[in-house]
C-alpha positions in Angstrom: 104.9 106.9 101.6 101.9 105.2 100.2 98.6 104.4 102.2 96.3 101.6 101.1 93.1 101.1 103.3 90.4 98.3 102.6 86.9 98.5 103.5 84.4 95.6 103.6 81.0 96.4 102.3 78.0 94.1 102.1 76.3 93.3 98.8 72.7 93.2 98.5 72.1 89.7 97.0 73.1 86.8 99.4 74.8 88.9 102.0 78.3 88.4 100.7 80.9 90.9 101.3 83.3 92.6 98.8 86.3 94.6 99.7 86.7 98.1 98.4 90.3 99.6 98.0 91.3 103.4 98.3 95.0 104.1 97.7 96.6 107.5 98.2 100.1 108.3 97.5 101.7 111.1 99.9 105.3 110.7 98.7 106.5 112.6 95.6 107.4 110.5 92.4 110.7 110.6 90.4 108.7 112.1 87.5 107.2 115.3 90.0 110.4 117.0 90.2 109.7 118.0 93.7 112.5 119.2 95.9 114.1 121.3 93.0 115.9 118.2 91.4 115.8 117.0 87.9 113.0 114.5 87.0 113.8 111.0 86.0 112.9 112.1 82.4 115.2 115.1 82.5 118.0 112.9 83.5 117.6 110.3 80.9 116.8 112.6 78.2 119.8 114.6 78.9 122.2 111.5 78.7 120.5 110.5 75.5 121.1 114.0 74.1 124.6 113.7 75.0 125.2 110.2 73.7 123.5 110.9 70.4 125.7 114.0 70.1 128.5 111.3 70.3 129.8 112.8 73.5 130.8 111.1 76.8 128.2 112.0 79.5 127.6 111.5 83.1 126.1 108.0 84.0 122.6 108.3 85.5 123.1 105.4 88.0 126.6 105.9 89.5 127.5 109.3 87.9 130.6 107.7 86.3 131.6 108.4 82.4 129.1 106.9 80.0 130.2 106.5 76.5 128.3 106.3 73.2 128.0 102.4 71.7 127.9 102.2 68.2 125.6 99.7 65.9 126.3 99.3 62.1 126.2 103.2 61.2 128.1 106.1 62.5 125.4 107.2 64.9 125.2 105.8 68.5 122.4 103.4 69.4 123.0 103.9 73.0 125.7 104.2 75.9 127.5 102.1 78.4 129.0 103.4 81.5 132.8 102.7 81.9 132.3 102.5 85.8 129.3 100.2 86.5 128.4 98.9 83.1 124.8 100.5 82.9 123.5 100.6 79.4 121.1 103.0 78.2 119.6 102.2 74.5 
């Protein structure tokens, strides 16, 4: 859960007021790895490593099969999920 508070402050010249914002984030981010699960970085890096090794891997979105996609050369340039069509490049 994120919290945003706004506080009105008065300026010294002309009596005009301004807003001062204070933002606090209480919930963990996908990048934190909180709860013992993998971080978003770990999930995507793992999938990319499998694809560049020319192996079928698990789709980060639907957990289906993601297969390597090739460009003009023999090395993969990304991957595409067979189930949901998600691409990783």
